[in-house]
N, C-alpha and C positions, 0 to 999 in steps of 0.2 A: 807154251802161249800163244797168242795171235800173231800169225805169221802176214806182215804188211809189206816183205820184200817186194812182191809184184806191183804193189800200189807203190811202193818208194821208188823203184827202177822206171815207173813210167813219169817221174817228175813231180807230180802234184803234191805229193806229202813233203819232199826234200824243201820246197820251199816256207813250210810250215815250221819246220824245225825250231829256229829261233825263238818265236814267239811261244810256241808250246813250252820250250824250256823256261822262259821267263815265267808263265802262268803256274808250271810245277813249284818253282821255287818260292814263289808270293802264295801257295796254296799251303807248303810245307811248314811255311814261317807265320801261319796265323795261329794267334795263341790259341783258339778253342781245339784247334787239333790235337794239342798238347793235353789239354784241361779234359777233355770229353773221351778219351783213350780209354777202352774198359778192360776189366781183369779179361785174363784169357786162362786156357787150360784149369787148371787145377783149383782156381781161385774160383769157379763156376759150382759152388755147393747150396746155392739155396740162401744165402746169408749176405749180409753188408760188409764190404772190405774197403780198407785205406791201404794203398800201398804207394808210400812215396808221394809221385804227382799224379797219381791214378784215382779219378772221380770215384767217389762212393758210388757203386751199383747194387741196386735192387735186383736180383734174377728170379725171386717168385714171382708167380703170376701164370695165366694162361697161355699156352703156345699155340699158335694158330693152326688150322689146317693148310695144308700144303696149297699153293696157288703161286704160280701157273700149273694147272695139271699136266703132271709129265706125259709127254706125247712119244720121247723116244727113251729107250732104257739105256742103251748101248752109246754112250756119247764120245767113247775112245774112237769106236769104228769111224762115225761121224768126222770126228777131227781127222783122220786118216784120210778120210773121202775128201775133207776140204784141202788136206795137203797136197791131194793128187790132182785136183782139180786147178790150184794154184799153179802146179808144175804144168799142167796141159797148156793153160793160158799162157805161161812165160814161152813154153815152146812155140806158141802161135805167135808171138810176139817177134820171135827170133825167124819166124819162117811164115810169113804170112798164108803161105799156100795150103797150110794145114787146115782142116776143118775145125770149127769151134766145137766143142764137147756139146754132147745131147745132154742137157741137165734132165730132160724127162726119163732118163736110165740111169740104173746104179752105176757109180763111177767104180766102185771095189763090190765086193761081196758082202752082203748086208746092209749096204749103203740104202737111206731113205731118198729117193727121188725129189726135186724140189725143193729140199732143204739143204742148206750152208751153214754150220756151225762151227764155230771158232770161239776162242777164250783169251782173254787178255786181262789185263790190267792199266786203270786210268784214274787220276784223280782220287787215288787213296781205294779203289774197290777192284775187286777182282769182277770179272763178269763174263755172261756169255752174250754172243751176238751170233743171232740167227736170222739169216734170208730165207723167207717163205715164198713160194712162188716161182715159176720158171723166168730167169734171166740170161742174158747171155754171158754176163759177169758180174760177179758180186760186188765188183768195187764199182758198179755204175752207180748214178745218184737214185736213191730212194725215199719214198717216205718213211719216218723214223717215227718207231714206237716205242715207248719206255715201259716195261713193265716190272713192278716194284712186289717182291715177294711180302708175306706177313712175318709176324714175330716167332722166331724159331724154325721158318724156312729157309731156302735154298734156291737158287736159280735151276730152272728146268726148262727144255724145249717144249713151250707149248702145244698140248694137243688140240685138233680142232682147228678153227678158222679157215677152213676150207671155202666157206662162203665167202671169205674175204678176195676177190678176183685180183686185185690189184698185188703185185710183188712188193713186196715192203721188207724194212730192216728192222728187227727187234733188238733192242739194247736191253738185257738183264742184268743188273748189277747184283751183287750178294753184298748183304749187310757185313759190316767189317767185325761182328763181335759175336764170338761164339755163345750159343744157348741150346744145351741137351745137343740134341743131334743136330742143329742147324744153326742159324744165325740170327741177331736180333739187331736192328737199326737203334734204338731209343734205350733209355738207360731204366726206365721203367714201363709201366704199361697203363691204359688209359683211365683204369678205376683205381690206379695207385692212390694212397692217401698224399703221396708226395708229388704234387700236382707242379709244384715251382721246380721240381727237377725234370719233371716231364716237358714242361714248357721249353726249358732252357736247354735239354736234349735236342729235343724237336727243331727248335730254332737254328742251332748250329749243324745239325745233321742235314735240314735242307739246305742251308747254305752250302755245306760241302758237296752235296749232291748235285744242286744247280750249275755247280762248277764242273763236275764231271760231266753231266749231260753235254754242257756248252762244248767241252773239249771235246767228247766223242762226235758230236753233229758238226763241229768245223774239221774234224780229223778222216772220219768217214764222210764219202759224198752223201748228201742229204738234199731232199727237194722240201721245202718248207719248214714249217716249224715241227719241232716234236709234238706228239700225241701221248698223255700219260695215263697208263691205267694203272691200279693198285687194290691190294685187298689188305683190309685192316691195317698194321702198320703201315704197309706201302701205300694203303689208300689215303691215310692220314698225311704222308708225306706229299701225295699228289695233291691233295686240297691246300696244303701249307706252301708247297710250289706255285700253285694257281694264283694264292693270295698275295704272296711277296713280290714274284715276278710274273706279273699275268701277260706281259708283252712279249714274253719267251716262248710261249707253248700256243697250240692250235686249237687242241681239243683236251679235254680232262674228264676221266671217267673212273673216279673214287668208288669202291664197294666196301661195306660195311666200315664206314669212317667218319671221321667228324674233325673239326677244328677248335680247339679250346677259343671260348670266346674272347678272352683279352689278346690273341694274336690275330684277330681279324682287323684290319685296317678300319679306320673310321671313315672313309671316303672312297669311292673310287678313284684312281688315279685320273686326272685330265689327258685327253688326248690320247688313249691308250685303247689299243684293238684286244678286246677280252677275249679268252678263250672260251669257246662251249664247254658248259659242265652240265654232266647229267651223273647224278651219285645214283646208287643202287644200294638197298639195306633189306635185311631179312626183318620182318616185323616185329620177330620175338627174341632178337638179339640180346643177350646178357652182358657179352664181353665187351663189345663196345654198342652200348645201350642204342636202341633206335632213337628214342627222344634226342642224344646226343646228335645224331645225323640231322633229324627233322630240326633241332633249333639250328644247327648251322646252316642250312638251307633256308630258313626264315630269317636269320640274321643277313645272310648276305643277299635275299632278296629285298629286303626292307633299304639295303643302301644301293640298291638298282641294279645289281648284277641278274642277268639271266640265268637261274640254276634249274633243271629239269630233275625229277626225283621220282624213283620207281620204287615202291616197297614190294616185297614178295611175303605175303601171308605164309604162318606158320612155318617161316624160316629162322632159324637160330643163326649163331656165327659160323657161316660156311657160305662156299660158293656152290649152289645148286646148278643141275645142269640147266633149267631156266634161266639162271641168273647168266651163264656161260655164253648161253644162245644170245642172250639180251647184248650181252659185251659184243659178242661179234658182229649182230647186226649194227650196232652203233658204230663200230669201228668202220665195218663196209659202206653203211652209208656216209660217214664223213668223208671216206675215201672218194667214195662214188660222185658225192656233189660237189667235191672238190680237186677233180684230179691232177691239177698241177699246183695246188694250195698256193702258197704266197710265194715271192721271191727267196732264194736260198738262203737257210739259216743263217742270222747275224746277229752277234750279241748286242 
């Protein structure tokens, strides 16, 4: 699990412990957390089940292609390299005459330079934390990008993003409920006949995830507001986070996603700085139909939101190389145009 020991010894984390414990207790006692706990293990056989207080879950339906596209397969080696770096930085704290580790070079055999990877648990979610770019210390304040995988996916260290010159921290939570070889966020899928179930589970998971992102951004040194990116179910969560909590996020880039019309507020919140939203979608997507995405954009624009839309011809429900490059460009431009963002994240 994530080793925050060096951060804790520096004193910055110690002062936050009482307030974080209060937040943890509040989240643990929320009624929806119990209601929307999914079946696990052998209960995933493609049928509906009720087991005590567990919500009925429909697990039939499409499984999304994996995104983020994996860039590193040997995660255990990266965890070892991160632990080695923590030890070196702790030694330097005790003896300032020691040189800083050169993060442009491998820390151990097989380590990928310029990438710091750890794992942890926060707000009910297991996660990967990835720092990309050369930094003096992975605990230094950095822009925060949240990446949300699709239905049946899992967190991976993202491939690419070499065109993003700024160092950044990436928070990649794992959906809590098993589905085949991966994990799912929601009780059912976009085109399910059970739309009430879809909407209810989407709202509950969005609120839970918003709290986890807030906790992570407060716990790890963060510059400005988080940037959200997600594919399919992950993109749907990005959209819903943006419309429910627009003041919390700097930019939102959902891919192959939508928001059910009834979940979009009737008006823009007054006196709130809205996030930049740029949605991407394949033109022949049948899993999350392209029309769903178009209608979401039209509804948002009609309310006065400034929403950008890029449609990729002859692309089904997937993230192509062109789409990946567009995501990278959007992220790089956002960071380049706003190098300091706004003041450090506050709820």
